Structures are given as structure tokens and as C-alpha cells.
C-alpha positions as CSV (number, residue, x, y, z in Angstrom):
1,X,64.3,111.0,5.5
2,X,63.3,111.7,9.1
3,X,65.1,114.6,10.8
4,X,65.5,115.7,14.3
5,X,65.7,119.4,15.3
6,X,67.6,119.9,18.5
7,X,67.1,123.3,20.2
8,X,69.5,124.2,22.9
9,X,67.7,126.0,25.8
10,X,70.5,125.6,28.4
11,X,71.6,128.4,30.7
12,X,74.7,129.3,28.8
13,X,72.5,130.8,26.1
14,X,71.2,133.5,28.5
15,X,74.2,135.7,27.5
16,X,73.2,138.8,25.5
17,X,74.3,139.3,21.9
18,X,75.8,142.8,21.5
19,X,74.8,142.8,17.8
20,X,71.0,142.5,18.4
21,X,70.6,143.2,22.1
22,X,68.9,139.9,22.6
23,X,69.9,136.7,24.4
24,X,71.3,134.0,22.3
25,X,68.4,131.8,23.3
26,X,65.9,134.4,22.0
27,X,67.7,134.5,18.7
28,X,67.9,130.7,18.5
29,X,64.1,130.3,19.2
30,X,63.3,133.0,16.6
31,X,65.4,131.4,13.9
32,X,64.1,127.9,14.8
33,X,60.6,129.3,13.9
34,X,62.0,130.8,10.7
35,X,63.6,127.4,9.8
36,X,60.3,125.6,10.4
37,X,58.5,128.2,8.3
38,X,61.0,127.7,5.5
39,X,60.5,123.9,5.7
40,X,56.7,124.4,5.5
41,X,57.1,126.6,2.3
42,X,59.7,124.5,0.5
43,X,59.3,120.9,1.6
44,X,56.1,119.9,3.5
45,X,56.8,116.2,3.1
46,X,59.8,116.0,5.4
47,X,59.0,114.3,8.7
48,X,60.6,116.2,11.6
49,X,60.7,115.7,15.3
50,X,61.3,118.8,17.5
51,X,63.4,118.3,20.7
52,X,64.7,120.8,23.2
53,X,67.6,120.0,25.6
54,X,69.2,121.6,28.6
55,X,69.9,119.3,31.5
56,X,67.2,117.0,30.2
57,X,65.7,116.2,26.8
58,X,62.0,117.0,26.0
59,X,60.1,115.9,22.9
60,X,58.0,118.9,21.9
61,X,56.7,117.1,18.8
62,X,57.0,113.6,17.5
63,X,57.8,112.9,13.8
64,X,55.3,114.9,11.8
65,X,54.8,117.2,8.8
66,X,52.6,119.6,10.8
67,X,55.1,122.5,11.0
68,X,52.5,125.0,12.2
69,X,51.9,122.8,15.3
70,X,55.6,122.6,15.9
71,X,56.0,126.3,15.7
72,X,53.2,126.8,18.3
73,X,54.9,124.3,20.6
74,X,58.2,126.2,20.7
75,X,58.5,127.8,24.1
76,X,58.9,131.5,24.8
77,X,62.2,132.6,26.3
78,X,60.5,133.8,29.6
79,X,59.0,130.3,30.1
80,X,62.3,128.5,30.1
81,X,64.1,127.6,33.4
82,X,67.8,127.7,32.6
83,X,69.7,124.5,33.1
84,X,73.3,123.5,32.1
85,X,73.6,120.7,29.6
86,X,75.9,119.0,27.1
87,X,75.3,118.7,23.4
88,X,76.5,115.1,22.8
89,X,74.7,113.8,25.8
90,X,71.6,115.5,24.5
91,X,72.1,113.9,21.1
92,X,72.4,110.5,22.8
93,X,69.2,111.0,24.8
94,X,67.4,112.3,21.8
95,X,68.2,109.5,19.4
96,X,67.8,106.8,22.0
97,X,64.2,107.9,22.9
98,X,61.6,105.5,21.6
99,X,59.6,107.6,19.2
100,X,56.4,106.1,17.8
101,X,58.1,104.0,15.1
102,X,61.8,104.9,15.5
103,X,64.4,103.5,17.8
104,X,67.9,105.0,17.3
105,X,70.0,103.8,20.2
106,X,71.8,101.1,18.4
107,X,73.0,103.7,15.8
108,X,74.4,106.2,18.3
109,X,78.1,105.4,17.7
110,X,77.6,105.6,13.9
111,X,75.7,108.9,14.3
112,X,78.3,110.6,16.4
113,X,81.1,109.3,14.3
114,X,79.5,110.6,11.1
115,X,78.7,113.9,12.8
116,X,82.3,114.5,13.9
117,X,84.0,113.3,10.8
118,X,81.8,113.0,7.7
119,X,78.8,115.1,8.6
120,X,78.0,118.3,6.7
121,X,78.0,121.2,9.2
122,X,76.5,124.6,8.2
123,X,77.5,127.6,10.1
124,X,75.0,130.4,9.7
125,X,75.5,134.0,10.8
126,X,72.3,135.4,12.2
127,X,73.3,139.0,12.7
128,X,70.3,140.4,10.8
129,X,67.0,138.7,10.7
130,X,66.2,139.2,7.0
131,X,69.6,137.8,6.0
132,X,69.1,134.9,8.4
133,X,65.7,134.0,6.9
134,X,67.2,134.0,3.4
135,X,70.1,131.8,4.4
136,X,67.8,129.3,6.1
137,X,65.6,129.1,3.1
138,X,68.7,128.5,0.9
139,X,69.8,125.8,3.3
140,X,66.4,124.1,3.2
141,X,66.4,124.3,-0.7
142,X,69.8,122.6,-0.8
143,X,69.4,119.9,1.8
144,X,65.6,119.2,1.8
145,X,63.9,120.3,-1.4
146,X,62.7,117.1,-3.3
147,X,64.5,116.4,-6.5
148,X,62.2,116.7,-9.5
149,X,62.6,114.4,-12.5
150,X,60.8,112.9,-15.4
151,X,60.4,109.1,-15.3
152,X,60.0,107.3,-18.6
153,X,58.8,103.7,-19.2
154,X,58.4,102.9,-22.8
155,X,56.1,105.7,-24.2
156,X,54.8,106.8,-20.8
157,X,56.3,109.9,-19.1
158,X,55.4,111.2,-15.7
159,X,56.8,113.7,-13.2
160,X,58.2,112.3,-10.0
161,X,59.9,113.5,-6.8
162,X,62.9,111.9,-5.0
163,X,63.3,112.4,-1.3
164,X,65.9,113.2,0.0
165,X,67.4,115.0,-2.9
166,X,70.3,113.0,-4.4
167,X,73.8,114.4,-3.9
168,X,76.7,114.0,-6.3
169,X,78.6,110.7,-5.8
170,X,82.4,110.9,-6.0
171,X,84.3,107.6,-6.4
172,X,88.0,107.3,-6.4
173,X,89.5,104.7,-8.7
174,X,92.5,102.5,-7.9
175,X,94.8,105.0,-9.7
176,X,93.5,107.9,-7.6
177,X,91.3,109.4,-10.3
178,X,88.0,110.8,-9.0
179,X,84.8,110.2,-11.0
180,X,81.7,112.2,-10.1
181,X,78.2,110.8,-10.8
182,X,75.0,112.9,-10.8
183,X,71.4,112.1,-11.3
184,X,69.9,113.0,-14.7
185,X,66.6,114.9,-14.8
186,X,65.3,111.9,-16.8
187,X,65.0,108.5,-15.2
188,X,64.4,105.6,-17.6
189,X,62.9,102.2,-16.6
190,X,64.7,99.8,-18.9
191,X,63.1,96.5,-17.7
192,X,61.7,94.4,-14.9
193,X,63.2,91.5,-13.1
194,X,62.4,89.0,-10.3
195,X,64.1,88.6,-7.0
196,X,66.0,85.4,-8.1
197,X,69.0,87.5,-9.1
198,X,68.4,90.7,-7.3
199,X,67.5,89.6,-3.8
200,X,69.7,91.4,-1.2
201,X,72.0,93.0,-3.9
202,X,74.2,95.7,-2.4
203,X,72.9,99.2,-2.8
204,X,74.6,102.5,-1.8
205,X,71.6,104.8,-1.2
206,X,67.8,104.9,-1.2
207,X,65.2,107.5,-2.1
208,X,61.5,107.7,-1.6
209,X,59.8,107.9,-5.0
210,X,56.6,110.0,-5.1
211,X,54.3,111.4,-7.8
212,X,55.3,115.0,-8.4
213,X,51.8,116.4,-9.2
214,X,48.6,114.6,-8.2
215,X,46.8,117.0,-10.5
216,X,48.3,115.1,-13.5
217,X,45.9,112.2,-12.9
218,X,42.2,111.9,-12.9
219,X,39.8,109.5,-11.4
220,X,39.7,107.5,-14.6
221,X,43.5,107.8,-15.5
222,X,45.7,107.2,-12.4
223,X,49.2,108.4,-12.1
224,X,51.9,106.1,-13.5
225,X,53.4,105.7,-10.0
226,X,50.1,104.2,-8.9
227,X,50.2,101.7,-11.8
228,X,53.9,100.9,-11.1
229,X,53.2,100.3,-7.5
230,X,50.3,98.0,-8.3
231,X,52.5,96.0,-10.7
232,X,55.3,95.6,-8.1
233,X,53.5,95.2,-4.8
234,X,51.8,91.8,-5.3
235,X,54.8,90.2,-7.0
236,X,58.4,90.2,-5.8
237,X,59.5,92.1,-8.9
238,X,61.8,95.1,-9.4
239,X,61.9,97.8,-12.1
240,X,65.5,98.4,-13.3
241,X,66.0,102.1,-13.7
242,X,68.8,104.1,-15.4
243,X,69.5,107.2,-13.2
244,X,72.4,108.6,-15.3
245,X,75.0,107.4,-17.8
246,X,76.5,104.1,-16.5
247,X,74.5,104.3,-13.2
248,X,71.5,102.1,-12.5
249,X,69.2,101.3,-9.7
250,X,66.0,99.4,-8.9
251,X,62.5,100.6,-8.0
252,X,60.8,98.4,-5.4
253,X,58.0,98.5,-2.8
254,X,59.1,99.2,0.8
255,X,57.4,99.6,4.2
256,X,55.6,97.3,6.5
257,X,52.6,97.2,4.1
258,X,54.8,97.8,1.0
259,X,52.9,101.0,0.4
260,X,55.8,103.2,-0.8
261,X,58.0,103.1,-3.9
262,X,61.7,103.3,-3.3
263,X,64.6,103.9,-5.7
264,X,67.7,102.1,-4.6
265,X,70.9,102.8,-6.5
266,X,73.7,100.3,-7.3
267,X,77.3,101.0,-7.5
268,X,78.0,103.1,-10.6
269,X,79.0,101.1,-13.7
270,X,77.3,99.2,-16.5
271,X,78.0,95.8,-14.8
272,X,77.8,96.3,-11.0
273,X,77.0,92.5,-10.5
274,X,79.1,89.9,-12.4
275,X,76.3,87.3,-12.3
276,X,73.8,89.7,-14.0
277,X,76.0,91.0,-16.8
278,X,75.9,94.5,-18.4
279,X,72.7,96.4,-18.0
280,X,73.2,97.8,-21.5
281,X,72.9,94.2,-22.9
282,X,69.9,93.0,-21.0
283,X,67.1,91.5,-23.1
284,X,63.7,90.0,-22.3
285,X,64.0,86.4,-21.2
286,X,63.2,83.9,-23.9
287,X,64.2,86.1,-26.8
288,X,67.6,84.4,-27.3
289,X,68.4,80.7,-27.3
290,X,71.9,81.5,-26.0
291,X,70.8,83.5,-23.0
292,X,71.3,80.7,-20.6
293,X,74.7,79.9,-22.1
294,X,75.7,83.6,-21.7
295,X,74.7,83.6,-18.1
296,X,76.4,80.3,-17.4
297,X,79.7,81.7,-18.9
298,X,79.4,84.8,-16.7
299,X,79.1,82.7,-13.6
300,X,82.1,80.5,-14.5
301,X,84.4,83.4,-15.2
302,X,83.2,85.5,-12.3
303,X,81.3,83.2,-10.1
304,X,78.2,84.5,-8.3
305,X,77.2,83.5,-4.8
306,X,73.5,83.4,-5.5
307,X,70.8,81.0,-4.4
308,X,67.1,81.0,-4.8
309,X,66.5,82.3,-1.3
310,X,69.0,85.1,-1.1
311,X,72.2,86.4,-2.7
312,X,75.6,86.4,-1.2
313,X,78.5,88.2,-2.9
314,X,82.2,88.0,-2.4
315,X,83.7,91.5,-2.0
316,X,87.0,92.2,-3.6
317,X,88.5,93.0,-0.2
318,X,87.3,89.8,1.5
319,X,90.8,88.2,1.6
320,X,92.4,91.4,2.9
321,X,89.8,91.7,5.6
322,X,90.1,88.0,6.6
323,X,93.9,88.4,6.8
324,X,93.5,91.5,9.0
325,X,91.1,89.7,11.4
326,X,93.3,86.6,11.6
327,X,96.4,88.7,12.3
328,X,94.7,90.4,15.2
329,X,93.4,87.1,16.5
330,X,96.9,85.6,16.4
331,X,98.4,88.6,18.1
332,X,96.1,88.2,21.1
333,X,96.0,84.4,21.1
334,X,92.3,84.2,20.4
335,X,92.0,80.6,19.0
336,X,88.3,80.6,19.5
337,X,88.0,83.2,16.7
338,X,89.2,80.8,14.1
339,X,86.8,78.1,15.2
340,X,84.0,80.6,15.1
341,X,84.8,81.6,11.5
342,X,85.2,78.0,10.4
343,X,81.8,77.1,11.8
344,X,80.3,80.1,10.1
345,X,81.8,79.2,6.7
346,X,80.8,75.5,7.1
347,X,77.3,76.4,8.0
348,X,76.9,78.7,5.0
349,X,78.5,76.1,2.7
350,X,76.0,73.5,3.8
351,X,72.9,75.7,3.6
352,X,73.1,76.9,0.0
353,X,73.5,75.4,-3.4
354,X,77.0,76.2,-4.8
355,X,79.0,75.4,-7.9
356,X,82.2,73.4,-7.7
357,X,84.4,76.4,-7.9
358,X,82.5,78.2,-5.1
359,X,82.8,75.1,-2.9
360,X,86.5,74.9,-3.6
361,X,86.9,78.5,-2.3
362,X,85.0,77.8,0.9
363,X,87.0,74.6,1.5
364,X,90.2,76.5,1.1
365,X,89.2,79.0,3.8
366,X,88.0,76.3,6.1
367,X,91.2,74.3,5.7
368,X,93.2,77.2,7.0
369,X,90.7,78.1,9.8
370,X,90.6,74.5,11.1
371,X,94.3,74.2,11.7
372,X,94.5,73.3,15.4
373,X,98.1,74.1,16.2
374,X,99.1,77.7,16.2
375,X,102.6,77.1,14.7
376,X,100.8,75.5,11.6
377,X,98.9,78.6,10.9
378,X,100.7,81.4,9.0
379,X,99.7,85.1,9.7
380,X,98.3,85.3,6.2
381,X,95.9,83.0,4.4
382,X,97.9,81.0,1.8
383,X,97.0,81.4,-1.9
384,X,94.1,79.4,-3.2
385,X,95.0,75.7,-3.6
386,X,98.3,75.8,-1.7
387,X,97.0,74.1,1.4
388,X,95.5,71.2,-0.6
389,X,98.7,70.8,-2.6
390,X,100.8,70.7,0.7
391,X,98.5,68.0,2.1
392,X,98.8,66.0,-1.1
393,X,102.6,66.3,-1.0
394,X,102.7,65.1,2.6
395,X,100.5,62.1,1.7
């Protein structure tokens, strides 16, 4: 996960710290070097860009894992010309700069929002250098140290690394109960599947999957990750992986050249997708004559919105979100919004193969959105089938 280190070298840091008889800028530069040294010792796979800011932003080092070069590029205090600056304007400049392969400008609002509300902020006291170094190393171990696990596929076991390290996932149920999910130290591949059912399925997080120890393999016996990559890269296949009890994900190839393995986690649960069924009950295709009947029944009771080219799913909050948008549009008199939504639904309905029940749902939404007179349109979308029943009664 690429990271950016922002070092404040502005004029306000020229004040002297009474505890250490040094300027705050000297302390900051010293601890920035300690942080990079800790990263070099603990996680030398993290790509980091080094940026200084005062009145303007300067990229000292593009995204790289060469921490020694970054340390050498950090300026000395006497070389800095003091300038006043602002942190958030520096953040905007830093993430909107076009690095070699990274463009962040479009994500600025999300970044600042996450930083102010949901971001994890670590406040570190740097009164004594030895304590500061220990705290920085502990911080790097928590936030950056790769997660070590054993991956099993049949009778094959191998050590793997996950980057960034997975954090516990807390999900609140409808009744306010909080369930915590954590990664097991054993990851199990339970099967393989094609992209007919798994194309564009929703995932909640992604991790880079690497071989933990290259020394495990020899020239004649490659690491299992190499074999797994070779099996997935040329075909649009996925490996279904169990990461903990009732939590699953898929391993696939990512990158421009599909050169890296990535583990993408689904929502926790045995059956995150109704059209797939429970992962505990999956069997190889062709082993049961009733497999197609089972899948057909699943799609009837909980219809999927899947086609051969891609997968579209209906979220449980879709009706609530549509009602919210329509209420706002009615409040400001934006009739064009309804026409835009109707065109979008109609275009999608004509572009994919849908079952009868799926098309009925789409027709229901479009019947409401195509009402031309505002007094005919209620603030909330009527229940399914009511519009058609009203039209039949009038006829």
C-alpha cells in the first residue's frame, strides 16, 4: 500500500524545544530519519514517497523502497529557508502531484474526509530519543509489518505475506450487536471458479499476496505462489480462499501485466452472494445432477443480477437510496433527474439478459420515473406492483 511521508519544514517549527534544547524542526528531521530506518528494518517492501512542505511542496523521493536513499535526501536544518505553510493545502498539493504511476487529485475530498473523521492518528511524544525510536518501531510493526500466514491448497502448504497487514473488521448487525472478524494464521484455498459468477463482485478490502520466504523454493521446485500465479494469469479464474471462520475471499491476478497476486475479501458470512450459495456447500461442477436445479432455485428465491459480461447486484438499501434521491429532486423541482434515472434503468434493462422477475422490478422503477406530471408522482416509490395494478384498474 503506497504511503506518503509529509515533513513540515515551515518557519513555525523554528521554535526551540525546552526539553531537548533543539528546534522542533531539528527534532522532526531526526525522527523522520529514525522512522525510515525502522521501516527499512521491519518492512522493506512498503513503497514510500518522501515530500517536504512549507510554502510549497517538494518531492524529495518518488515512490520507492530505497529507504537509505530517502534518508540521504532529507535536508539538514541549516539548509532550510523558513517559509510559512498550511498542512491541508500541502496535503492537497502532495496528493495531486502526478507521480510516476500515481494520480491522487480525484481522491482528495475522500482523503481529507477520512483523515478528519475515520483516520487513525498516532500522537507520539519525542521527549527522549531512545524512547522515540522504540515508539516509532512499535508503530511500524503495528501499521506496516506484513501479516505472516500459512496458505493451504489440498496437501500443499506454503508461507505467505499479506500487505498491508489485515486489521480486525467490526460489523454491527441490525439489532446493534457488534461482530468482530479477524484473519486466521491459516488461509485455505477451497476451490477455483471462473468469472461468469464472480465478475465485479463487491469486495471490502484487498491485500497483496507474496511468498514469505524465497529460500523455501529451489530452481527445480518453485514456490506455490509461482504455480498459483501461473494457473490464474492466463485464464480468467479465481481461487476461493477461506480467511477465517465464515469469512471468504478470492485470490486473483492484478496489475497492468497481471504480475501480482491479490487477496480480495468478501463481506463476512457463509453466503455473501445469493446467486452463488453457501461457500460451505460448494462442490466441483458436474459432480451432482441437481447442481443446476439448486442454482436455479437460488436465483428464483433471491434473484441475481448477473450476465456473462459482468455482474450487477441489488443492494438491500437500493429502494431507500432511490427514495432519498427522489425526495431531494422533488424538493428542488429537478424533473430532469427522473428522466435521467429512467434512461439509465432502461439502457441497463436492454443491455443485459434478465429473468422475468428481474425485468418486472426494472419496469416497476421505470413506471414511476416516467410519470410526466409532478402531482402524479408521490414522494416515495410505491410498493412493487401497485403502479401496474392502478393502471389496470383505470383501464
